[in-house]
N, C-alpha and C positions, 0 to 999 in steps of 0.2 A: 504493498499500500504506499502511494506518495500523498505528502501532505503538504498543501498549500495554505500559507499561514499569511493572514491579511493582519498586520498591525498597524492600529491606531495610536502613535506614540503618546498624543496630547489627553487621549481617554482618561477620564477621574484625575483630571490636573496633572498630569504625568504619571499616574499610576502603572498606566499600560505598559510604558516604557521600561518601567522598576521592574513591574512583573516579568518582561520578556527577558532582561537582563537576569533575573533569579531562574527563569525555566530553561534558559538557553542551552547550558550543560547537559542537562538531562535531555532534552530534545536531539541536542546534535548526537547523541551517545545512544537513543533508540530509535531514531527518524530518521527516514528517506525525505526530507523537506526542502522547501524554497520558502523565501521571505520576500513579502511585498510591506513596504510601510507607505502609510497615507500621507500626502503633505499639503493638500488643501482641503476644503470641505467638499464632503461626497465622494472624495477620490476613489474611496473604495468600492462604489458600483462600477467604476470606471475596471479597475483592477479585476474585479469580478468576472466583468465581461472578457477581460483581456485571458484571465485564466483559463474561461470556460473555453475560450477558442483554441488553446492549446494543450488541453486534457484528455486523459482517456477514463473509462470507468473505473478504474483504481485509483482516482484520487478522491481525495476529501479536503476540504476548505476548514481550516481552523482560523477562526477570530479571536484575535486579542483586543479587546475594546470594550466600549458601552452599547448600551441596547440601540442607540441610533446608527453605529457602527455595522452593528448584526442587521439591523432592516436595510440599511442600504446595500449590505453585501446580500442579502436574501434577494432584494430585488434586483439586482443586478444580474445574478444567476438565473432569475426566472425569464426575465425580459431576453437574456442572451439565448434561450431556448434551450441551455445544457444544466439541468438542476442538480448539480453534483452535491453528494453529502454535507450537511454542515456540522461542524462544532464550535464549542464557544468556550471562552475562557473570562468570566467577567470581570472586568476593571473599569467600571465606568461609577456613576454617580448611584442611578437607581438599581441597577441588574435585576429588574423585575423579572424578565424570561428566565433567568437562572432559577430564581424562587419557584416560578410556575412549572417548569419543564424537573427540576430536580437535579441542579446544578452546584455543586460544591462553591461558595463564595471563597474559599481557600484556594489559590491557582494550582498548588503542586497536586492536592486532591482530583480538583478539575480536568487538569492534564490527566492524570490517572484513570479518570473515567473515559477517555478519549482512547487513552493506550489500550485499555483491557477490554474495548467493545471488538467483538468479531462479525456483527451484522447490524445494518442501518435499522432505526427505528422510526416508522411512520407517524406522524402528530399531526394534528389538525391545525392552519393556521387560518387568518382572516384574508379575505380577498374584498377590496371595496372597488366601486365605479362611482365617480359623482358626477353627474350627467351636466352640470351647469359649465363646469371649465373643462368636460372630457377628461376627466384625470382617472388613470386606473393605478393600483397596486398590491401590495400583500403587506400583512401586519403579522407580528408575533404577538403581541402584548393587546392592545387596545386603541380605537379610535374614541375620542371624548370631545364632546360639543358643551360648550358653557362654561361652566363653573372650575371643572379640571384644567380645562384648555387654557382658560385665562391664568391659572396658577403656573402652568407649564411658560406661557410668553412671559410671566413676569419674572420667573425663576431663570430662564435660558438667558436674561437680558440682563441680569443682577450681577453685582460683584459678590453677593452673600452666597452663591452657590460655590464659587473658586476658594472663597474663605473658608466654609464648613468643607470642603473637600480636601483642603491641607490639614485637617485635623479628624481626616476620616468619618464627618460628621453629614456627608453631603446630603443624605435623604431630607434632613431635617431641614434642607432651603426651601422644599415642596410645603413643608408645615408652616414654616416661618411668612409664608406668602399669602396662606389659605384665608386667615382672618382678615386681613385687607381686603379681599376678593368679594367676601360676604356682602362688605358695604357697598360696594360698586357693581357687581353683576346683576343686571336686570332679567328679569323671567321673560321668555320667549316662547313662541307658539310652537310647538313640534306636532305634525303629523306623521303617523308610523301606522305602515300597512303589514300584516302578517298574513300571508296566504289571503284569504277572502274576507281577513278582519280589519276595520279601520278604526283608528283611533287617533284622538286630539286631544291633545296636553296642552292647555292655553298659558300655563304658566312654567314650563319646565326650567328648571334650573340645572341640574346636573343629568346628562346624557351621556352613558359609557358603552359603547359593544367591546367586549373583551373575551380574549381567548383564553384565558385563566385568571386566578383570583386578585392578581397584584397590580397596583399600578403606585406611580408618585414615590419611589423607594422602598416598598414593604405595605404599603396599605392595602388593605383588601376592600376590592370594591363587590366582588362576589365569590364568596366561599366556594359555591359549586362549580364554578366554570373549570374547566380541565383540558387539557390540550390533548387528551387521549379520548374525548368525544367527539363524535362528526357534530359540532353545533356551535354557534356563538353566542353568548349571553348577551343581553344589552340591559341595563337599569337605568331606570328614568325615576328622578325625584322633582317635585314641584315646590315653587318658593312656597312659603306660610308666612306668617307675621315672624317678627323680628326674632322672637325666642325659639319658634318651631324651628326656623331654618338653622339657627345656631344648633340645635339639637341635631339637626340632620345631618349637619357636618360632622358633629362630633361621634354619631354612630357611623359615620362613613370612615371616621379614624379609628375606632374601634373596630372596624371590620364587620359592623353588624347593620349596616343602611341596606341591603338588599333584603334582607330578611324580616325588616320593618316594616310597619304600616303605612310608612311614608314614601314607599318605594312601588313600582312597577316594574316586575322582571319578565323577561321574555327568553326563551329556550329555543332557536330555532337556526335551521340549514339556511334561510335566506329571509331577511328584512328590508324593508326601503321606508325611509325616513325623511325628513325635509324642515325647513326652517322658511320662515315669512321675514327674517330680520338678519342684520348681519352679526354674526357670532363668532368667537373665537375657536378654533379647531388646533386638535393637535393627535397627531399618530405615532405611537412607540414613544412619546416625549419628544417629538419632534414638531416646531410649530408647523399649522397647516394655513396661517393666515387668519384674517378677520373677514368673514364672507359671508355669502348665502350658500348653505348646502343643500343637496338633493342625493343622498347616498343610497345606494343599494350594499348591502354587507352580505356576504354568504362564505361557506366554508369552501377550504382548498386544503392541499395536503402537501407536506414536505418529507424527506427523510435527514434523520440527523445521527449522526454517527457518535454515540456518546451514551453511555448506560446513566440512566438516571439514578439518583440515590434511593436508597429503600426506606 
């Protein structure tokens, strides 16, 4: 087996580069590999396409970086038409996919999960098509509109994230922005279709389509979501009065929002939903912008070359 390693050295405020320095002796001693390093935003997608054009069926791609790096590599491989098996050594801020799949946050253990693997495992991933901008892609974690996306927008553009990364508390940057967004985020109308059923939520506040339980660096949006099931979970909460809205956010932080009486939960292979106003969006922790959305979300599948933790 040949391993193509895509390293984003800046991920986790430089944690990825430090991780590579630690793992390099083991990798050199045990694996047949090639190394590719990113040097600009979304460079990993280009590298993935380049690798796919020059690889055979006995190739596995190892991503060393954060959820955004993994997201871009996945989309690069799929769009190139050569979906090589993926594996992941998480070194980002959130590392939500690692939690959802069952990958150790310890780099040495994550590497051993790759080395010990003898066959690929097929998992569910999300596919989306946004009809207004004719935008299509795949996600491993979630797509959010409204509250969590506004937090992502503020977090990714602030210096707080970098400061917390330095002391290995990057996930707290999500929480540090949450309470400010509560005051600013306005409710919006969301229309959702599931098969022949139509729903209207006039005061939507939190809208997350998720492939596994985690978002925002370890917070649980829906504990029932699972990469092993052929379904995507969508959790919707509407804005209430100030105290009840605060309680919804607290329930989100506790991982209990989806199970509460404040949430509407859907579990399906395909869903369509849209907004009638400009809203923030995020995909796998990356900004989608402030815009109208007309989204169709459905399941797809991909192979991972990594034994999940038991």
